[in-house]
N, C-alpha and C positions, 0 to 999 in steps of 0.2 A: 504494500500500500504506500502511495506517495512516490513511487518510482515511475519513470517514463513508460514502462511497459504495463503499468497497472490497467487492467480492464481491456487490454488489446487481444486480438485473435491469437497472437503468438503465445501470450501468457496462458490463455485457455487451452490452446493446443498442447502445450507442455503439461499443464495440470491434468487434463483429461487422459493423456497417454500414461502418465504416472499412475493415475487412479486405476485405469484399466489393468495395468500390469500388476499392481498390488492386489486388486480384487481377484484377478484370475489366479494368481499364485496362491492366495489365501484360501480360495474355495476349490480349486482344481489341482493345485500342486501337491507334491508329496515330499516328505523328508525335509531336507535342508531348504529347498525352494519354498515350501509352505511355511516353515518356521521363520525364514528370513524374508518373507514377502515384502515387508516395508522397506528393508534395506535394499533388496534387489530392485524394487520399484523405483527407489530414489536414484540408484545408479543409472537405470535406463532413462529416467527423467533428466538427469544431469547431462547425459550424452545427447539427448534430443535438444536440450536447451543451448548447446554449444553454438550451432549455426546462427542462433538468434542473438548471440552476444550477451546472454544473461549471466554468464559466469565471469567474474572479475577477480583475479588474484592479485591485483595491484596492492592491496593492503597487506598481503603476505610479505612482500619485499620490504615494506616500511616498518613492519612489526619487529620487536625485539626477539632475539633468539631465546633468551632466558631471562626471567624476571621473578624475583621473590616478592611475595605480598608484604605490605608494610603493616606492622603492628600498630593499631590505633592511629590511623592516619589523620583522624579528625579529633579536634579537642573535645574532651568530655564535658557535656553541658546538659543540664536537666531543664527541660521545657515542660511545664505542667500539662499543657494542652497535648503535646506529643505523647507524653507518658500515659495520659488518660485514653488517648486514641489507641495506642498499642495495647493497653489493658483491655479495651473493648474489642479489639480486632482479634487478638490471639485466641480467645475461646472459640470464635468463629473458625479460625484456622484449624483448631483442634477438631472441630466438628467436620471440617472438610477432610482432614486426615482420616477420621473414623469412616466417613463415607467412601473414600478412595480405597482404603484397605479392605473394607467390607466388599466393595465391588470387585476388587482384585481376587479376593479369596473365593467369592461365589462364582465368578466367571472362570477361574482357572482350576480350582480343586473342589468345586461344588459344595462348599460349606461356608458358614459365617466364621469370622475370626474369633479367637479366644480372647479373654480379658488381658492375658499376658501379651498377646500379639498386638492388641490395640494400645495398651499402655507403652509397650516398647516403641511403637511407631510414633506416638505423641511425644515421648521423651526424646527420641532421636531427632524429631523435627525441631523441638525446642533447643537442644544442644547445638544443632546445625545453625540455627538462627543466632545463638549466642556467639559461637565461634566466628561466623560470618560477620557479625557486628564488630568484633575485635579487629577483623582484617579489613574493615571499611565497606563490607557488603551490606545488603539489605536483608531484613528478615525473610525467610523463605516460606513457601507453602507447597503442598503436594501438587504434582502435575498430573492432571487427569488423563492427558494423552498417553502417559506411560501405563495407566491402568488398562486402556484399550489394547495396547500392544501385548501386555501380559495375558489378557483374556483371549487374545487372538492366537498366540503361540503356546499358551499353557506352560511356559517356562517359569518356574518359581524357585529354582535352585539358588541358594543364597550366594554361592560363589560367582554366579553370573553377575549379580548386582555388585559384588565386590570389585569385579573386573571393570564394570561400567563406571563405578565411582573412581577407580584408579585412572581410567582414561580421562575423565573430566578433571581430576586433580592435575594430571600431567598437562592437559590443555591449559589449565590456569597458570602453570609454571613456564610453559612454552607458548608465548603469545602468537608465534607464527602458526602453530597448530590450531589455535583458537580462530585465527584469521581464515584458515582453510575451511574449518567447519562453518564459519559465518558466511562464506562465499556461496553456500548452497542457495540457489534461487528460491524465492518465495513460492512461485507456482509449483515447484517440485515438492516443497514441504506441504503446501496446501493439498495437492493431489494425493500425496501419500497418507495424509492424516484424516481424510474424509471418512474412510472406512473405520478408522480408529474411533472417531467420534460416534459413528453409528453403533459400534460395539459398546461404547460407554453408555449410550442412551438405552440400549436394549437391556444391559445389565442392571441399570437403574430401574427400569420397568419390572424386570424379573425380581428385584429385591422387594419392591413394595406390593407385588402381587403374589408372592410365594405363599402367603397365608390366606389368599382369597381377597375379593373385593368387598369392602363394607363401607358404611358411612364414613369411617375414619380415613378411608382412602382419599377423601376430598382434601385432607391435610396436605398431601403431596401436590395436587394440582393447584390449590389456592396459594400455597407457599411459593411455588415456582413462578406462577403468574405475577404474584406480588413482587418477588425479587427481580425478575426480568423487566417488569414494567418500570420500576424505579431506575434500574440500571440503564435501560435503553431510552428513557425520557430525560434527556440531558437538562440539568438545571431545575428539576422538579423539587429538589430539596435545598436550593440555593437562593430562594427568594428573600426579599427584604424582611428582616426580623428573624430569620432562621439561623440558629446557632451554627457556627462553622464546624463544630464538632459533629453535629448530626450529618451535615453534608459530607464530611470527610469519612466518617465511619460507615454510614449506611448507604450514601449515594455513590460511593466510588467503586462499588462492585456489586455483583448479584448474590454472592454467597451470604453476606451478612444479613440483608433484609429477608432472604429466604429462610435462613436458619432461625432468625428471631420469630418470624411468623409461624414456622413449624413448631417451635417450642411452645409458643402461646396457644396455638390451636390444639396441640397435644395435651395441654393441661385443661383446656376448656371442654373438649368433646369427651363424652363418656367412654369408658373402656368397654369395648364389646369384642372380646376375643373370639375369633372364628371357631376355635376348638370348642369353646363353651356353647356356642350356637349350635354346632353340629351335635353335641351331646344332648342338648335339650330337644333338638329335633328328633334324634333317635329315640329318646325316652317317650316322646309324644307318639311316635309311630308304634312303639312297642305297646303302649297303653291301648291304642286303637285296635291292635291285633288281638290282645288278650282279653280286654274287658268288653262286654257288650255295651251297646249305646245306653241302655237303661241304668247301668251301674256306674257310669262316669260321673 
């Protein structure tokens, strides 16, 4: 977005070819081709984008070969508004982590995560944000695209993720490698991740329908519409008299208002477990079969 090729036929041509390759390999490929559908699709997309001049490695030549991160590059300063904002945002980030880990487990190994797995993910995310802050980085949040890739290839071996983390760490120490990764054209990335987002969506639907559809299912739809509506309506929380904190915390993303609405609705709507409904229905059916109409 914002590039000269944005919205051009060339960009769509590259994106669609990338999408077709990823989709075909993911659904009709076998073995390595199926597991690496996103990777191989991006390789094809980059090759196709070369004649259109979309790949620019000029930043690689100007980047440093090796660079160590600086410890606390910014002066330590306590801003009450920023502290309150982060205190309000981080619980929402934790909720996002819970959702992403749940979707990854359900989509890859067909079960929900344990409390230990969830707590480990939340603690890891918090530690990563703390270490990143000391090195001048911003607080992090879980990346939903990765959930889609995990659900697509079913690879959950922890050593795979250790290797991936090592690659990113090396990329941070060697700016030229980071520049190479940054040179991947946006149409290639977009075409490769369309299927990933589709997988994420369907895993979300699977999560909230696995116990059946009840009145409480409206919590999901209402919360999503509420969050997306605020996020996509620019300035709806930035009018005159509206506190800056509200606009920063709630209006800057879709996750926060969605999570707040879901929590509120979950507390308001009555608990109607589907299992209990099925048991009551079974009891009523048994009574109808055993007792005559006159004795009910």
